[in-house]
C-alpha positions, 0 to 999 in steps of 0.5 A, spaced: 500 499 500 501 507 498 505 511 503 502 517 505 503 524 509 498 529 510 504 533 510 506 533 504 501 529 499 498 535 497 502 540 493 500 548 494 500 547 502 500 554 505 503 555 512 499 553 518 500 560 521 495 563 516 489 557 516 486 561 522 486 568 519 483 573 522 476 575 518 476 580 513 471 585 510 467 582 505 465 586 500 465 581 495 458 579 498 455 586 497 453 586 490 450 579 492 442 578 491 439 575 498 439 569 495 446 569 493 448 571 498 445 566 504 448 560 498 455 564 500 454 565 507 451 558 508 458 555 510 457 549 515 454 543 513 450 540 507 447 545 502 444 545 495 444 551 491 438 550 485 440 555 480 435 556 474 438 559 468 441 565 468 441 566 475 448 568 477 450 561 480 457 562 478 457 568 482 454 565 488 459 559 488 466 562 487 463 568 493 462 562 497 470 559 496 472 566 497 468 567 503 471 561 506 478 563 504 477 570 507 474 568 514 480 562 514 475 556 514 480 553 509 486 553 506 486 554 499 488 546 498 483 543 503 478 546 498 475 541 493 472 545 487 469 540 482 467 542 475 464 539 469 469 543 464 476 546 464 474 552 461 469 553 467 474 551 472 480 556 468 473 562 470 472 560 477 480 561 479 480 568 475 473 570 479 476 568 485 482 571 484 478 578 482 474 578 488 480 577 493 484 582 489 490 578 488 493 571 483 490 566 486 495 560 488 495 553 492 488 551 489 490 545 486 483 540 488 479 546 483 478 542 476 474 537 473 473 530 475 477 527 471 483 532 472 483 530 480 481 524 480 488 523 475 492 527 481 489 522 486 490 516 482 497 517 480 498 517 489 495 510 489 495 507 483 499 500 486 493 499 490 489 498 484 494 494 480 498 500 477 504 505 476 504 511 477 507 513 472 500 510 467 498 512 460 491 515 459 488 512 453 485 516 447 479 514 444 482 511 438 488 507 442 482 505 446 477 502 440 484 500 437 485 495 443 478 493 443 479 491 436 484 486 438 481 483 443 474 482 437 479 480 433 482 474 437 475 472 440 473 470 433 466 476 433 464 478 426 467 485 427 462 488 422 456 486 426 458 487 433 464 494 432 469 496 437 465 503 437 459 498 440 463 495 445 467 501 448 460 505 449 457 498 453 463 499 457 463 506 458 456 505 460 458 501 466 464 505 468 459 512 468 455 506 473 461 504 478 460 497 476 467 493 475 467 487 470 464 482 476 459 487 479 455 487 472 448 485 473 446 480 469 441 483 466 446 487 463 451 481 461 447 480 455 450 486 451 454 485 445 452 478 444 451 475 451 460 476 450 462 484 452 462 482 460 468 477 458 471 482 454 470 488 459 474 483 464 479 481 458 480 489 456 482 491 463 486 486 464 491 488 458 490 495 461 495 494 466 499 489 463 500 495 458 500 500 464 494 504 461 487 506 464 481 509 459 477 517 462 472 511 465 477 508 470 480 514 472 473 516 476 471 508 477 479 507 479 477 511 485 472 509 487 474 502 488 480 504 492 475 508 496 471 503 498 476 499 499 481 502 503 477 506 508 484 509 511 485 512 505 478 515 503 478 516 511 485 520 509 481 525 504 475 526 508 479 529 513 483 533 508 477 537 504 474 540 509 470 543 504 466 540 497 463 544 492 460 541 485 457 545 480 453 542 475 450 537 479 445 535 475 449 532 470 454 527 474 453 520 473 453 514 478 461 513 478 461 521 480 455 521 484 459 515 488 465 519 489 462 524 491 458 521 496 464 517 499 468 523 500 463 528 504 463 524 510 464 530 513 457 533 510 461 540 508 458 539 501 455 544 497 452 542 491 450 547 485 445 545 480 439 545 475 434 540 475 431 543 469 437 543 466 439 536 466 439 534 459 445 529 458 441 523 460 444 520 453 450 520 456 450 517 463 448 523 466 442 522 473 437 528 474 435 523 481 441 524 484 440 532 485 431 530 486 433 525 492 439 530 494 435 532 501 434 525 503 442 523 501 443 529 506 439 529 512 438 537 514 440 539 508 440 547 507 436 548 499 437 556 497 433 557 490 436 562 485 431 565 482 432 572 480 434 572 473 439 576 470 439 574 462 431 574 459 426 579 459 419 577 462 415 574 457 422 569 455 421 568 463 414 565 463 414 562 457 420 557 459 417 556 466 410 555 463 413 548 460 418 546 465 412 546 469 409 540 466 414 535 468 414 532 474 420 530 477 423 536 479 424 540 485 420 546 483 422 553 482 419 560 477 424 564 474 423 572 474 426 579 473 427 586 475 428 588 468 423 589 463 417 584 459 420 585 453 416 582 447 412 576 447 415 569 445 413 569 437 410 563 435 409 561 428 408 555 423 411 555 416 408 551 409 415 546 410 422 547 413 425 550 406 420 556 407 422 556 415 429 557 413 426 562 409 423 567 413 428 565 419 434 568 413 429 573 412 428 575 419 435 575 421 437 580 415 432 585 417 435 585 424 441 585 422 438 592 418 434 594 424 428 595 420 423 591 425 423 599 430 430 595 434 437 598 434 441 594 428 443 586 431 450 583 429 449 576 427 454 574 433 448 576 437 443 571 434 443 563 434 438 557 431 438 552 436 435 545 433 433 538 436 437 535 431 444 536 427 440 534 420 435 540 421 441 544 420 442 542 412 436 546 410 439 553 414 445 552 411 444 551 404 440 557 405 443 561 408 450 560 402 444 561 397 444 567 400 451 570 403 449 570 410 455 569 414 453 563 419 458 558 424 457 551 426 457 550 434 459 544 436 461 540 430 462 541 423 458 544 418 453 539 414 456 538 407 462 537 411 460 532 416 464 525 414 457 521 412 455 526 407 462 527 404 462 519 403 455 520 400 457 525 396 463 522 393 459 516 391 455 521 387 461 524 384 464 518 382 457 516 379 457 523 374 464 522 373 468 515 374 474 519 373 474 522 379 480 519 383 479 522 389 472 520 390 474 514 389 481 514 393 475 515 400 470 510 398 474 505 396 474 501 402 469 504 405 464 500 408 471 495 409 471 490 403 478 487 405 482 492 401 488 494 406 494 499 404 497 494 399 491 492 395 490 500 394 498 501 392 496 495 387 490 499 385 494 506 384 500 502 380 496 499 375 493 506 374 499 509 373 502 504 369 497 504 364 495 512 364 488 510 367 484 513 373 484 508 379 476 506 377 480 503 370 485 502 375 481 497 379 478 494 373 485 492 371 486 488 377 480 485 377 481 482 370 488 480 371 487 478 378 491 482 381 488 481 388 486 476 392 481 473 396 475 477 399 478 484 397 479 482 390 471 479 389 468 486 393 472 490 388 469 486 382 462 488 385 464 495 386 466 497 379 461 493 376 456 497 381 460 504 378 459 502 371 451 500 373 451 507 377 454 511 371 450 508 366 444 510 369 446 517 370 448 518 363 441 514 360 437 517 366 434 511 367 432 513 374 430 520 378 436 522 380 433 522 387 432 515 386 438 514 383 441 517 389 438 512 394 441 505 390 447 507 390 448 509 397 443 502 398 448 497 393 454 501 395 453 498 403 453 505 405 446 505 409 447 498 411 454 500 414 450 505 419 444 501 420 449 496 423 453 501 428 451 501 434 454 507 437 450 512 438 453 516 433 449 512 427 442 514 428 443 522 427 448 519 421 443 516 418 438 523 419 443 526 415 444 522 409 436 522 408 436 529 409 441 530 404 437 525 399 432 530 401 436 536 398 437 532 391 429 534 390 430 541 388 435 540 383 434 536 377 440 532 376 445 529 380 451 534 377 446 540 379 446 538 386 454 537 386 455 543 382 451 547 387 455 545 393 461 546 391 459 552 389 456 555 396 461 552 400 466 555 395 462 562 397 462 561 405 469 560 406 470 567 403 465 570 408 469 572 415 466 578 420 459 577 425 457 571 423 450 567 426 451 561 431 447 554 428 448 549 434 444 543 437 440 545 443 445 540 447 451 545 445 448 550 447 447 549 454 451 555 457 450 560 452 446 566 451 444 570 445 440 577 445 435 573 440 433 566 439 430 561 434 428 556 435 425 551 428 422 544 429 417 544 434 414 538 430 411 532 435 416 526 433 421 531 431 422 535 437 420 531 442 424 527 439 420 520 438 427 516 439 427 519 445 421 517 447 421 510 444 427 509 449 425 512 455 418 513 455 416 518 460 423 519 463 425 521 455 419 526 455 421 530 460 428 530 459 426 532 452 422 538 456 427 540 460 432 540 453 425 545 451 426 549 457 435 551 455 432 553 448 427 558 451 432 561 456 438 561 452 434 567 449 435 575 452 431 579 448 428 576 442 425 568 442 422 564 436 418 558 435 416 556 429 415 549 426 412 547 418 406 543 418 409 540 412 415 535 411 417 532 404 421 525 406 423 521 399 418 526 395 412 525 399 409 530 403 407 528 411 403 532 415 406 534 422 403 536 428 406 542 432 410 539 438 406 538 445 411 543 448 407 549 444 401 547 448 405 548 454 406 555 452 402 561 457 397 564 452 398 571 455 406 570 454 406 569 446 404 572 440 402 568 435 405 570 427 401 565 423 397 566 418 390 564 417 389 558 414 395 553 416 391 549 421 385 549 417 385 548 409 392 548 410 393 543 416 395 538 411 391 532 413 390 532 420 386 540 420 384 544 425 382 538 430 389 535 431 392 542 431 395 545 437 390 547 443 395 554 444 393 555 437 386 553 437 385 558 443 389 564 440 386 563 433 380 567 434 384 573 439 384 579 437 392 578 437 391 573 432 387 578 429 392 584 429 397 578 427 394 576 421 393 584 419 401 584 420 399 590 424 403 589 429 409 585 425 412 589 419 418 586 418 420 584 411 419 577 412 413 577 415 410 581 409 413 576 404 410 570 408 403 573 407 404 574 399 406 567 399 401 565 403 396 570 398 399 566 392 399 558 393 393 554 395 392 552 402 392 546 402 397 544 399 405 547 399 408 550 393 412 545 389 418 551 388 423 549 393 428 555 392 425 562 390 418 565 390 419 567 383 417 564 376 423 561 375 421 559 368 420 566 366 428 567 366 431 567 360 438 565 359 443 569 360 449 572 356 456 576 358 454 583 360 448 582 362 446 586 368 443 582 373 441 583 381 442 577 386 439 578 394 444 578 397 450 581 393 447 586 389 447 588 382 453 586 378 454 583 371 456 577 368 463 576 366 463 568 364 458 562 363 459 555 364 453 551 364 448 554 370 454 557 373 455 564 372 461 568 373 458 575 375 462 581 378 458 585 383 458 592 384 460 591 392 462 584 394 467 583 388 467 577 384 462 571 385 460 564 382 453 563 383 447 558 380 443 562 375 437 560 379 439 566 383 439 571 380 433 576 376 435 581 371 436 587 373 431 591 370 427 586 375 429 586 381 424 590 384 418 586 382 421 579 385 418 578 392 424 575 395 
């Protein structure tokens, strides 16, 4: 067992003579509100700081730490302060320094769960069969090791991929299950082999003197449970424990904290209404049972919000109140009520993207009666990443700069690039870069040597890689499975190219056929990792995008051009992200699109987790609304087009829960009655039914209270089309057939770039020198003759 000395085991120690410092003045408490001050000053015993969104919880938490130090309650290295991100830890340390008026030194135990546990584990590594210089494996190393074990066990790697096993083991470690403690009900995972492979994996890690991230907590929980003397010394040393984002803790983190908090001087900060990470192991029950875990706990509710207006807070509170499993609190603000939450329905997702784009440009120009707003101040928060495609396409088309937070842009995602490579080869078999990308995706038994053979055959004969592959097949230059699979691929590429040339099938059907026959769709269908369903949704969205174009080549050109234009933009940008990625952020204006049942709340989440899943989805809605400071717009589409078929969509059940007094309905009459798909008025949201006859709705329908260009254009479109069916034109609201072909020298107009002159032609592409925006390449249908510009209802 390791030697342990309280005198030398902790770095950053402060001389004991400084420990009982005289009480100092407390200016750092002066600007706290009464609830924040209570949380900061209640130092003894268990405390739960129930902090709503935007209520200054970090301020109260750091004030509490400063108060502990200033009152001489503990030395800096006797305070354990746990955060969920390194960024949060840095911010907390910086705030403490500002409050103290000096640089913070000697706080070695302020950091993330993993950062703190790795320090502890290096001190006691031999207690779990490791050396103190152990290596921490990253995700790639972890999966490579698991692959070795899967292959050694003669398990079909395609059916049971390493990523799936990695997810199962990570989940078990989050629940603090060592291999011998996995419940029998869970042991059937991975074809009944997961538990045994888990044991082999842990044994191999010990042989390598290595751990993965899950082990950092799991090993420390094991040590604390097994070696009471080690636990007791840390319980004595850490006189005060503070935990941020407690609602996001998993079982292993919870057990680790419970073991350390033997003295009960623990302060947990969190918001049960913002627990949205159940899919990665977070247990909202940890915060809900705090008072049971720590009898006599003081619960301090931070309810005064400093971020959002009154109407936004009331709307968020109305939605979250429908959750049964919550501790309960009501946010309020001392500020103004501001504008009501805006609710608008659209014909479909493309129109939703058009309208939001127009609205953002109007707000940017200050035409809504407000001061001009920077693009950096606006965000679009979606439930699923595939929703981003419509917005990215629209913004790239009109030249509106944007950034995707928390992931790559839609057309830069791995699965989209793979699919596009297949499409490129179907159009042009000479595309060597596309061939290199997909030749072994999905796996076809073609290793590096096989690919080098194909490249050599192509080079020696002066032909493309596809033709090089054909030569390899015809001359038997490869062996085994790789030769057979390569032959199938070459034949498939020939067939797909022939169908593109002959236009035997619609390009949408052909795209589906390519993804199916190549095995690419099946690859993700068989993938059991958490990311796989999202990748399949993105592929469906890609096929949907094809419906707007006449052929595959036109679509590929469109993507290449818009991505090229998008890379040129600098400066302020609209933020697009998922609701999960938005937690902790705030923006003056927030758009929340896609509030439709099945999309939000997510059907998959409800199917897999039932009521628990629905309540987490509702918390996600609460998080979304409370990201907005001044303006919050919720929207949904009455119809979605899936593989060429129109499907009616019902408004989200969360719309029913929005309090009427705090919502402004902007939807034109007819969307729910004659035009609400097959559902009709009876199936529409009760909130919308209730508002339909109100003065508010009548004013909205007349646009008396809403005069933005986007609203006027939407009203105009609603009058032009029949109520029962969305308009077939997917990209613009002008008569595209009436636009004649352009010639070099023609003057044209583009919605974003303004007036310009055609300098060159290439099929459907125009090279235009714009008067103000400079040279751009655009697709012809996105411009109109300059003489018609004033008549176009962009």
